[in-house]
C-alpha positions in Angstrom: 67.9 137.3 77.3 69.2 134.2 75.1 68.2 130.7 76.4 71.8 129.3 76.4 72.7 132.4 79.2 69.6 131.4 81.4 70.6 127.9 81.6 74.2 128.4 82.6 74.5 128.4 86.5 77.3 131.1 88.0 80.1 129.2 88.8 83.1 130.8 91.1 86.7 132.3 89.4 88.2 128.8 90.8 85.2 126.6 89.4 86.0 128.4 85.9 89.8 128.1 86.6 89.4 124.3 87.1 87.1 123.8 84.4 89.5 125.8 82.2 92.3 123.7 83.1 90.7 120.7 82.6 89.8 121.1 79.0 93.7 122.3 78.4 94.6 119.0 79.9 92.1 116.9 78.1 93.3 118.6 74.4 97.2 118.8 75.5 97.8 116.2 78.1 99.5 116.2 81.2 103.2 116.9 80.2 102.0 120.1 78.7 101.7 121.6 82.5 105.4 119.8 83.1 106.2 122.1 79.8 105.0 125.4 80.8 105.9 125.1 83.9 109.3 124.6 83.3 109.4 127.3 80.6 108.2 129.6 83.7 110.4 128.9 86.0 113.8 129.4 83.5 112.0 132.9 82.3 111.1 133.6 86.5 114.7 132.7 86.8 116.3 134.7 84.0 114.1 137.6 84.8 114.9 138.1 88.6 118.3 135.7 89.3 119.2 132.4 90.0 119.0 133.2 93.9 115.2 134.3 93.5 113.9 131.3 94.4 116.5 130.5 97.8 115.2 134.2 98.6 111.5 133.2 98.6 112.2 129.8 100.1 113.5 131.6 103.0 110.9 133.8 103.3 108.4 131.5 103.5 110.4 129.6 106.3 110.7 132.0 108.2 107.1 133.2 108.3 106.4 129.7 109.0 108.9 129.5 111.8 106.8 132.5 113.2 103.6 130.9 112.4 104.0 127.9 113.7 107.3 128.0 116.4 110.3 126.3 116.6 108.5 123.0 118.0 106.7 122.7 114.1 110.0 122.3 112.6 110.9 119.5 115.3 107.6 117.9 114.5 107.9 117.5 110.6 111.3 116.7 110.9 111.1 114.0 113.5 107.7 112.6 110.6 110.8 113.2 107.9 113.1 110.8 110.0 110.6 108.0 110.9 109.2 107.9 107.1 113.0 107.9 106.4 113.4 104.8 108.9 110.5 102.9 107.5 111.4 103.0 104.0 114.4 102.0 104.7 113.5 98.8 106.7 111.1 98.2 103.5 113.6 97.9 100.9 115.8 96.0 103.1 113.1 93.7 104.0 112.2 93.6 99.5 116.0 92.8 99.1 115.8 90.0 101.4 112.6 88.4 100.1 114.3 88.6 96.6 117.1 87.0 97.8 115.3 84.1 99.6 113.4 83.8 96.0 116.6 83.1 94.1 117.8 80.5 96.5 117.3 76.8 95.2 
């Protein structure tokens, strides 16, 4: 066996994929993934039609509802609502602080 293969440690498919992805990111930059993802999305839309993403979203929502029940949606809805409320309050405070700084 060649020396370089003896020194290599085995890696999982996930580790190999991450390593390859990191190499591509280093070579082409983060925006490369955005670009190819957009191209892939457009190709999928062209191949399967514009309703494809809505359909897979609906199926995913049904699966989640079956797995977690309606209480799950109540819980995440409340979390989301509280987060929005918090962000609105933070924005108002920032506006008040900015207005106070402008006053002589």
